[in-house]
C-alpha positions in Angstrom: 147.4 74.7 111.4 146.3 75.7 107.9 144.8 79.1 107.1 141.3 77.4 106.5 140.9 75.8 109.5 142.4 78.8 111.3 139.3 80.8 109.4 136.8 78.7 110.3 137.7 78.6 114.0 137.6 82.3 114.0 134.1 82.5 112.2 132.7 80.2 114.8 134.4 82.4 117.8 132.7 85.5 116.0 129.3 83.9 115.2 129.2 82.4 119.0 129.2 86.2 119.8 126.3 86.7 117.7 128.1 88.3 114.6 126.7 87.4 111.4 130.0 88.0 109.8 129.0 87.5 106.0 131.0 90.0 104.6 134.1 89.1 106.6 133.8 85.6 105.9 133.9 86.8 102.0 137.2 88.8 102.6 138.7 85.7 104.5 137.9 83.1 102.2 139.5 85.5 99.3 142.3 86.0 101.5 142.9 82.2 101.6 142.4 81.8 97.8 144.7 85.0 97.4 147.7 83.0 99.6 146.9 79.3 99.1 145.8 77.2 102.1 149.3 77.0 103.7 150.3 76.7 107.2 149.5 79.9 109.4 153.3 80.2 110.2 154.3 80.3 106.5 152.1 83.4 105.4 154.6 86.3 105.2 154.1 89.9 104.9 154.6 89.9 100.9 151.9 87.8 100.8 149.4 89.8 102.8 150.7 93.1 100.9 149.9 91.3 97.7 146.2 90.8 98.7 145.7 94.1 100.4 146.9 96.0 97.1 145.4 94.2 94.9 145.2 95.7 91.3 144.0 99.2 92.0 144.7 102.2 94.2 144.3 102.3 98.1 140.6 102.6 98.3 138.1 102.3 101.6 138.1 98.4 100.2 141.9 98.2 101.1 140.9 99.4 104.6 138.1 97.0 105.2 140.4 93.9 104.2 143.0 95.4 106.3 140.6 95.9 109.3 139.1 92.1 108.7 142.8 90.9 108.9 143.5 92.7 111.9 140.5 91.2 113.9 141.7 87.5 112.2 145.3 88.1 113.1 144.6 89.5 116.6 142.7 86.0 117.0 145.2 84.1 115.9 147.8 85.3 118.3 145.7 84.8 121.0 144.9 81.4 120.4 148.9 80.7 119.8 148.0 79.9 116.2 150.9 82.5 115.1 153.9 84.3 116.8 153.9 87.2 115.2 151.3 89.2 112.8 152.5 90.0 108.8 150.4 92.8 108.6 151.9 96.1 107.6 152.3 98.1 110.8 151.1 101.6 109.0 148.1 102.1 106.6 149.2 103.8 103.6 147.6 107.2 102.6 144.5 106.6 100.6 145.0 107.6 97.0 141.1 108.0 96.0 138.9 110.2 97.9 136.2 108.6 100.3 133.0 107.1 98.6 130.3 109.6 98.7 126.6 107.9 98.2 125.0 108.5 95.4 121.7 110.6 95.4 119.3 109.8 92.6 116.9 112.4 91.5 113.1 111.7 91.0 113.6 111.9 87.3 116.8 109.1 87.4 114.2 106.8 89.8 111.5 107.0 86.9 113.9 106.0 84.2 115.3 103.4 86.6 111.9 101.8 87.2 111.0 102.2 83.4 114.6 100.2 82.6 113.5 97.1 84.8 111.9 95.0 82.0 114.8 95.8 79.7 117.3 94.8 82.4 115.6 91.1 83.0 114.9 89.8 79.7 113.5 86.2 79.1 116.4 84.4 79.7 116.9 86.0 83.1 116.2 84.4 86.2 115.0 87.7 87.6 111.7 89.1 86.0 111.2 93.1 85.6 108.6 93.1 87.6 110.2 91.5 90.6 113.2 93.9 89.9 111.1 97.1 90.0 109.3 96.1 92.9 112.7 95.4 94.9 113.7 98.8 93.6 110.7 100.5 94.8 110.7 99.0 98.3 114.6 99.6 98.7 114.1 103.4 98.3 110.1 104.2 99.6 111.1 102.1 103.1 114.8 102.7 102.9 115.5 98.9 103.6 119.1 97.1 102.9 118.9 94.8 100.2 119.4 91.9 102.7 116.3 92.9 104.5 114.2 93.1 101.2 115.4 90.0 99.6 114.8 88.0 103.1 110.8 89.3 103.4 108.6 86.3 103.2 105.1 86.4 102.5 104.0 86.5 106.4 106.4 89.5 107.0 104.4 92.0 104.6 101.1 93.1 106.1 99.5 94.9 103.5 96.5 95.3 105.0 97.8 97.1 108.0 100.9 98.5 105.5 103.6 97.1 107.7 106.6 95.1 107.2 108.1 92.7 110.1 111.9 93.0 109.0 113.7 90.4 110.4 117.0 89.7 108.7 118.7 93.1 110.4 122.4 94.4 110.0 122.2 94.2 114.0 120.3 91.1 114.4 117.0 93.2 115.7 113.6 92.8 114.5 111.8 96.2 113.6 108.4 97.0 112.2 108.6 99.4 109.1 105.1 101.2 108.5 104.4 101.7 104.7 102.9 104.8 103.0 99.8 104.7 100.9 101.8 104.6 97.5 103.9 102.2 98.7 101.2 99.9 99.9 99.6 100.1 96.6 102.7 99.5 94.6 103.4 96.2 96.9 100.0 95.3 96.5 99.9 95.6 92.8 103.3 93.6 92.6 101.8 90.5 95.1 98.7 90.2 92.6 101.1 89.3 89.9 103.4 87.1 92.1 100.6 85.2 93.4 99.5 84.8 89.9 102.6 83.3 88.8 103.8 81.3 91.9 102.6 79.6 95.1 102.3 82.3 98.0 101.7 80.5 101.1 103.1 82.5 104.5 106.7 80.8 104.5 107.2 81.6 100.8 109.8 84.2 99.9 107.9 87.5 99.0 110.2 88.5 96.2 111.5 85.4 94.1 112.9 83.8 90.8 111.2 82.9 87.8 111.3 79.2 89.6 110.0 80.4 92.9 113.2 80.6 94.6 114.4 83.6 96.7 116.3 86.1 95.0 120.1 86.0 95.7 121.6 89.1 96.3 124.4 88.8 93.6 121.3 88.1 91.1 119.6 91.4 92.0 122.6 93.4 91.8 123.6 92.7 88.8 120.1 93.1 87.5 120.6 96.6 88.9 123.6 97.4 87.1 122.0 96.6 83.8 119.0 98.8 84.5 121.2 101.6 85.3 123.1 101.2 82.1 120.0 100.9 80.4 118.7 104.3 82.2 121.8 106.1 81.2 122.7 106.9 85.0 126.1 107.5 85.7 128.9 109.7 87.3 132.5 110.7 87.2 135.2 108.4 89.1 135.4 105.2 86.9 133.5 101.8 87.3 134.3 101.4 91.2 132.4 104.9 92.0 129.1 104.4 90.0 126.0 104.7 91.4 125.1 101.6 93.3 121.7 99.4 94.7 122.3 100.2 98.3 122.3 104.3 97.5 118.3 104.0 96.9 118.4 103.5 101.0 120.4 106.6 101.2 118.3 108.7 98.6 115.3 107.6 100.6 116.3 108.8 103.9 117.9 112.0 102.3 114.5 112.7 100.3 112.4 112.2 103.5 114.5 115.0 105.2 114.4 117.2 102.6 110.7 116.9 102.7 110.6 117.6 106.3 112.4 120.9 105.7 109.8 122.0 103.2 106.9 121.2 105.4 108.6 123.2 108.1 108.9 120.0 110.6 111.1 119.6 113.3 114.3 117.9 111.5 115.9 117.4 115.1 113.2 115.7 116.6 112.1 113.6 113.7 115.7 112.3 113.1 115.7 109.6 116.0 112.5 108.4 114.9 114.1 108.4 111.3 117.1 106.4 113.1 114.9 103.7 114.5 112.8 103.6 110.6 116.5 102.8 109.2 117.5 100.4 111.9 120.5 102.4 113.1 121.6 101.5 116.4 122.3 105.5 117.1 121.4 108.8 116.0 125.2 109.5 115.1 125.0 106.7 112.2 121.8 108.1 110.7 123.6 111.6 110.9 126.3 110.1 108.6 124.3 108.4 106.5 122.4 111.8 105.3 124.7 113.0 102.6 124.7 116.5 102.1 123.3 117.1 98.6 122.7 120.8 97.1 118.9 120.3 97.5 119.5 119.1 101.1 121.9 121.8 101.5 119.6 124.7 100.2 116.4 123.4 102.0 118.8 123.6 105.3 120.0 127.1 104.8 116.2 128.6 103.9 115.6 127.2 107.2 118.6 129.0 109.3 117.8 132.0 107.0 114.0 131.8 108.2 115.3 131.5 112.1 117.8 134.1 111.8 115.2 136.5 110.5 112.6 135.7 113.3 115.5 136.2 115.9 116.4 139.8 114.4 112.7 140.8 114.2 112.2 139.5 118.1 
């Protein structure tokens, strides 16, 4: 059996179990393109290493590709499509540090929003006011990009300040409440959107100039242009620059910082944040909250106040 047919079988099997498998499909198709659509038994260890190693150092992407191929070859072995796996037996040491999410400052967020118009000139299929609204929602509601772009008009109930999020990472729909400012921002956006495009309930909430849904790659490319216009960057080269997804991280971290400053019970609120983010367990949320200097400072102040209360008790 050729590689492309084996990949199709594997994808059908995983999706029959309820997995979306979009990222994995992209990696497997890239693997097929890298080694060509040859018979499964003619794919050698050298072919696999060329795909895994790529053109750069061993990064998190190397590990992700390895894990995807490991699952694919376990399936192939169990179905008798191959007699042995060509994957390396050991994962090499990572030569770059693990990626740390970037937490945008309030000033950087303002610059990013101000750059949206310049990032979407007249020849661009995505309009600046749409990109701005997407960025606001990703930060304010801490949504994933796919969740935001999948929203329809019917999913956004601004009268009740609620979002119905259906296209989640774990196939679990959830209701996301919106604050007053975020509701106001989305209401202002919707006025312009309805003036320019048809807006029946089944239509996409975010759309291109021609009314079609905004593709993920288009939103990501426009964001990178806005980030460059805003002058937001960090050390580490092109692979480690602030991402669109980091708006979600920033929204979560800023919320926790606000809780600390108000004196709220953060441990009691974290499970609620996990539900809001659409995480399946609290561990994912705790890992999600990158320790920024601001968050660490607020946590330290809370501990100092607690220690003083104990000492005086």
